[in-house]
C-alpha positions as CSV (number, residue, x, y, z in Angstrom):
1,X,91.1,100.8,104.5
2,X,88.4,99.9,107.0
3,X,88.2,102.2,110.0
4,X,88.8,100.6,113.4
5,X,85.9,100.8,115.8
6,X,86.7,102.9,118.8
7,X,87.0,100.8,121.9
8,X,84.7,101.8,124.7
9,X,84.9,101.0,128.4
10,X,82.1,101.3,130.8
11,X,83.0,103.4,133.8
12,X,80.7,101.2,136.0
13,X,79.6,97.8,134.7
14,X,75.9,97.7,134.2
15,X,73.9,94.5,134.5
16,X,71.8,93.3,131.6
17,X,68.1,93.1,132.4
18,X,68.4,94.2,136.0
19,X,70.7,94.4,139.0
20,X,72.1,90.9,138.5
21,X,69.4,89.0,140.3
22,X,68.7,87.1,137.2
23,X,72.4,86.0,136.9
24,X,73.0,88.2,133.8
25,X,76.6,89.2,133.2
26,X,77.5,92.9,133.4
27,X,78.4,94.8,130.2
28,X,82.1,95.7,130.0
29,X,84.6,97.0,127.5
30,X,85.6,94.6,124.8
31,X,89.3,94.5,126.0
32,X,88.4,94.0,129.7
33,X,88.4,90.6,131.3
34,X,85.1,88.7,130.8
35,X,83.1,88.8,134.1
36,X,82.3,85.1,133.8
37,X,85.8,84.4,135.2
38,X,87.2,82.6,132.2
39,X,90.3,84.8,132.1
40,X,89.7,85.8,128.4
41,X,88.8,89.3,127.2
42,X,85.1,90.0,127.0
43,X,85.1,90.4,123.2
44,X,86.6,86.9,122.8
45,X,84.3,85.3,125.3
46,X,80.6,86.2,126.1
47,X,81.0,89.4,124.0
48,X,81.4,87.3,120.9
49,X,78.1,85.6,121.6
50,X,76.4,89.0,122.1
51,X,77.8,90.4,118.9
52,X,76.7,87.3,117.0
53,X,73.2,87.5,118.3
54,X,72.9,91.0,117.0
55,X,74.5,90.6,113.6
56,X,73.3,87.2,112.6
57,X,71.2,87.5,109.4
58,X,67.6,86.7,109.7
59,X,66.7,85.3,106.3
60,X,62.9,86.0,106.5
61,X,62.6,89.0,108.9
62,X,58.9,89.6,108.1
63,X,57.8,86.0,108.5
64,X,54.8,85.7,110.7
65,X,53.6,89.2,110.2
66,X,50.3,89.9,108.4
67,X,51.1,90.7,104.8
68,X,54.6,89.3,104.7
69,X,54.8,89.6,100.9
70,X,53.7,93.2,101.0
71,X,56.3,94.0,103.7
72,X,58.9,92.7,101.3
73,X,57.5,94.7,98.4
74,X,57.3,97.9,100.4
75,X,60.8,97.4,101.7
76,X,62.4,96.8,98.3
77,X,60.2,97.7,95.4
78,X,57.6,100.4,96.1
79,X,58.6,104.1,96.2
80,X,55.7,105.6,98.2
81,X,53.2,103.7,100.3
82,X,51.7,103.7,103.7
83,X,50.0,101.1,105.9
84,X,48.1,101.6,109.2
85,X,49.5,99.2,111.8
86,X,47.5,97.5,114.6
87,X,49.6,96.9,117.8
88,X,48.9,93.9,120.0
89,X,48.6,95.9,123.2
90,X,46.8,98.8,121.5
91,X,48.0,102.4,121.2
92,X,49.1,104.6,124.1
93,X,46.5,107.2,124.9
94,X,48.6,110.0,123.4
95,X,49.3,108.2,120.1
96,X,46.4,108.4,117.8
97,X,47.9,106.1,115.1
98,X,51.0,104.2,113.9
99,X,51.6,104.2,110.2
100,X,54.3,102.3,108.3
101,X,55.8,104.3,105.5
102,X,58.2,103.2,102.8
103,X,60.5,106.1,103.4
104,X,60.4,109.3,105.5
105,X,61.9,112.8,104.9
106,X,65.6,113.1,105.6
107,X,65.7,109.2,105.7
108,X,64.5,109.4,109.3
109,X,63.9,105.9,110.8
110,X,60.7,107.2,112.5
111,X,58.9,110.4,113.2
112,X,56.6,111.4,116.0
113,X,54.3,114.1,114.6
114,X,53.0,117.2,116.4
115,X,49.7,115.5,116.9
116,X,51.4,112.5,118.6
117,X,50.9,110.1,115.7
118,X,53.9,107.9,114.6
119,X,55.4,107.3,111.2
120,X,57.7,104.3,110.9
121,X,60.1,104.2,108.0
122,X,60.8,100.9,106.3
123,X,63.4,101.6,103.7
124,X,66.3,102.4,106.0
125,X,69.7,100.8,106.7
126,X,69.6,98.7,109.8
127,X,72.4,98.1,112.3
128,X,72.0,94.4,112.8
129,X,71.0,91.4,110.7
130,X,67.5,91.4,111.9
131,X,65.4,94.1,110.3
132,X,62.4,93.1,112.4
133,X,64.2,93.7,115.7
134,X,65.7,97.0,114.5
135,X,62.3,98.3,113.4
136,X,60.6,97.2,116.6
137,X,63.2,99.1,118.6
138,X,62.6,102.2,116.5
139,X,58.9,101.8,116.9
140,X,59.1,101.5,120.7
141,X,61.2,104.6,120.9
142,X,58.9,106.6,118.6
143,X,55.9,105.8,120.8
144,X,57.5,107.7,123.7
145,X,59.3,110.4,121.7
146,X,58.4,114.0,122.1
147,X,55.8,115.1,119.6
148,X,57.3,116.9,116.6
149,X,60.6,115.0,116.7
150,X,62.3,112.4,114.5
151,X,63.7,109.2,115.9
152,X,67.3,108.3,115.0
153,X,68.6,104.9,114.2
154,X,70.6,102.7,116.5
155,X,71.6,99.1,117.0
156,X,68.7,97.4,118.8
157,X,69.5,95.4,121.9
158,X,70.0,91.8,121.1
159,X,67.3,90.7,123.5
160,X,64.8,93.4,122.4
161,X,61.4,92.5,120.9
162,X,60.8,91.9,117.2
163,X,57.9,93.3,115.2
164,X,56.2,90.0,115.5
165,X,55.9,90.6,119.2
166,X,54.4,94.1,118.8
167,X,52.1,93.9,115.8
168,X,48.7,92.2,116.0
169,X,48.9,89.1,113.8
170,X,45.2,89.2,113.2
171,X,45.2,92.9,112.3
172,X,44.6,94.2,108.8
173,X,47.6,95.0,106.5
174,X,46.3,97.1,103.6
175,X,49.0,99.1,101.8
176,X,48.0,102.3,100.1
177,X,50.3,103.3,97.2
178,X,50.8,107.0,96.7
179,X,51.9,108.9,93.6
180,X,54.2,111.1,95.7
181,X,55.3,111.7,99.3
182,X,52.9,114.4,100.3
183,X,51.8,112.1,103.2
184,X,55.0,113.1,105.0
185,X,53.5,116.4,106.2
186,X,49.9,117.4,106.8
187,X,50.5,120.8,105.3
188,X,53.3,120.6,102.6
189,X,53.1,124.3,101.9
190,X,54.3,125.1,105.5
191,X,57.0,122.4,105.6
192,X,60.5,123.4,106.7
193,X,63.0,124.1,103.8
194,X,64.9,120.9,104.5
195,X,61.7,118.8,104.4
196,X,60.4,120.6,101.4
197,X,63.7,120.0,99.5
198,X,63.6,116.3,100.5
199,X,60.0,116.1,99.4
200,X,60.8,117.6,96.0
201,X,63.7,115.2,95.4
202,X,61.7,112.2,96.4
203,X,58.8,113.0,94.2
204,X,61.1,113.6,91.2
205,X,62.6,110.1,91.7
206,X,59.4,108.1,92.4
207,X,58.5,105.6,89.8
208,X,54.7,105.4,89.1
209,X,53.5,102.2,90.9
210,X,50.1,100.5,91.4
211,X,49.2,97.6,93.6
212,X,47.0,95.1,91.8
213,X,43.6,94.5,93.5
214,X,42.9,91.0,92.2
215,X,46.0,89.2,93.5
216,X,48.2,89.6,96.6
217,X,51.4,91.6,96.6
218,X,51.7,92.2,92.9
219,X,52.9,95.7,91.9
220,X,52.8,97.3,88.4
221,X,55.3,100.0,87.7
222,X,56.0,102.3,84.8
223,X,59.6,103.1,83.5
224,X,60.6,105.1,80.5
225,X,61.3,102.1,78.2
226,X,58.8,99.5,79.4
227,X,56.5,98.7,82.2
228,X,56.9,95.8,84.7
229,X,54.9,93.6,87.0
230,X,56.8,92.5,90.2
231,X,54.9,90.0,92.2
232,X,56.2,88.9,95.7
233,X,55.2,85.2,96.3
234,X,55.1,83.3,99.5
235,X,55.9,79.8,98.1
236,X,59.2,78.0,98.8
237,X,61.8,79.1,96.3
238,X,62.6,75.7,94.7
239,X,59.0,74.7,94.4
240,X,58.1,78.0,92.9
241,X,60.9,77.9,90.4
242,X,59.8,74.4,89.3
243,X,56.2,75.6,88.8
244,X,57.3,78.7,86.9
245,X,59.6,76.5,84.7
246,X,56.7,74.2,83.9
247,X,54.5,77.1,82.8
248,X,57.4,78.8,80.9
249,X,58.2,75.6,79.0
250,X,54.5,75.2,78.1
251,X,54.3,78.8,76.8
252,X,51.9,79.7,79.6
253,X,54.0,82.0,81.7
254,X,53.1,85.4,80.1
255,X,50.4,87.8,81.1
256,X,49.1,88.4,77.6
257,X,50.4,89.5,74.2
258,X,53.7,91.3,74.3
259,X,54.4,90.4,77.9
260,X,57.2,88.1,79.1
261,X,58.4,86.5,82.3
262,X,62.0,87.6,82.4
263,X,63.3,86.4,85.7
264,X,63.0,87.0,89.4
265,X,64.4,88.8,92.5
266,X,65.2,87.2,95.8
267,X,64.3,89.4,98.7
268,X,64.1,88.7,102.5
269,X,63.6,85.0,101.9
270,X,60.9,85.3,99.3
271,X,60.9,85.1,95.5
272,X,59.7,87.9,93.3
273,X,58.9,86.9,89.6
274,X,59.2,89.9,87.2
275,X,57.4,90.4,83.9
276,X,58.2,92.9,81.2
277,X,55.2,94.6,79.8
278,X,54.8,96.9,76.8
279,X,54.7,100.6,77.6
280,X,51.0,100.8,76.7
281,X,50.0,98.1,79.2
282,X,48.7,99.6,82.4
283,X,47.9,98.2,85.8
284,X,44.2,97.6,84.9
285,X,45.2,95.8,81.8
286,X,47.0,93.1,83.8
287,X,44.5,92.6,86.5
288,X,42.6,89.8,84.7
289,X,45.7,88.1,83.2
290,X,47.4,88.1,86.6
291,X,44.3,86.4,88.2
292,X,44.3,83.8,85.5
293,X,48.0,83.2,85.9
294,X,47.5,82.7,89.6
295,X,45.2,79.8,88.8
296,X,47.7,78.3,86.4
297,X,50.5,78.7,89.0
298,X,48.4,77.0,91.7
299,X,47.9,74.0,89.3
300,X,51.7,73.9,88.5
301,X,52.6,74.0,92.1
302,X,50.5,70.9,92.8
303,X,52.4,68.8,90.2
304,X,54.8,66.3,91.8
305,X,56.4,64.7,88.8
306,X,60.1,65.5,88.0
307,X,60.8,68.3,85.5
308,X,61.2,67.2,81.9
309,X,64.3,68.1,80.0
310,X,62.6,71.1,78.4
311,X,61.3,72.3,81.8
312,X,64.8,71.9,83.3
313,X,66.2,74.1,80.6
314,X,63.5,76.7,81.2
315,X,64.3,76.5,84.9
316,X,68.0,77.1,84.2
317,X,67.1,80.2,82.2
318,X,65.0,81.6,85.0
319,X,67.6,80.9,87.6
320,X,70.3,82.6,85.5
321,X,68.2,85.7,85.5
322,X,67.6,85.8,89.2
323,X,68.9,88.8,91.2
324,X,69.3,88.9,95.0
325,X,68.1,92.2,96.5
326,X,68.7,91.2,100.1
C-alpha cells in the first residue's frame, strides 16, 4: 500500500519570489484555502499547477547542452567517468573546479571537497520529472556548501534554473572514462571507512568501458559472455530507425565479422543502437568499422524513398528489440 504524504502547513505564508510585490501567491498548506480567493483548497487550485510544473516529465532533459549524447551515455551506460564543466558566469573565487561524475560515494548528489572543488553526481534519482532542473539546483547548492561536505538531494523549486542556464553552451565537454572510482578521493588510502567500503563495492561492480575516439558518444564495454558497442545518436528516432533498417536489410549494419546490430535503447529522448561483439574484439578493433558505419548511416539518413517490404521487416525486428531506459 502506498504511504500517504504527510500534510504540512506553513505557520506563516511565505511569498514566492519576494514579498508579494510581483503578485506571486503565498505558499500555503495543501488543505488550506487557496490565496487566490477561489474558495477551493490550495492543492486543488494553484497548488495543482505548481505540482504539475515540478513533476512533468521532460523528454530530453539534456537538449541544448554541449555533448547531449554523452550526457545520456554517462547518465545511463557508463560506470565511471568525469567531465570538467564550464559555467556561463565562471567559477566563484573559492571554487577551483566543477566536475561532473557518473556517480559519487554513498550515492551523494554532489560533494564539495576540502579544497573547495565541486563534484556533481549524474546517476542519482531525481525528485521531479526534469533531471536538468534537479541537477542545476544541486550544483548551485554545492557551489556554496561548506568545503568537505556532501550535498543532499531535494526537490528543486519549480521556477529554479536548469543546467542549460548555468553551463556555457560553447564550453568543451570531454568525458574521461576511468577504470575505477579512485577519482572520488585525492588520497584513497586515507579515505573514511564508509567511503573506502563504497569505493571497493563500486570498483568490483564496474564494467570495463572505453569511449571511442573516432566517433561521438560511442562506448565499448566488456562483459563476461560478449562485448558490446552502445552508441548514443542525436538523430530523430523514426528517421534513425528507418536508416538502420535500410542498412540492416542490405547486410551493411554490422561492424565487422562476428558483430551484429541487435537492437537499441531509448534514453532521455535519444536512441542508442547496440551491437554485440565477439569477446576478442576490443575498443581499438571497432574504431575503424565504427567510422565507416557512420558514413554508411549518413548516406542512409539522406534517403527519402519509402522503405521496401524487406526494409520494413528489418525495421520491425529492430523495433521489437528496443528497450526504454528512461
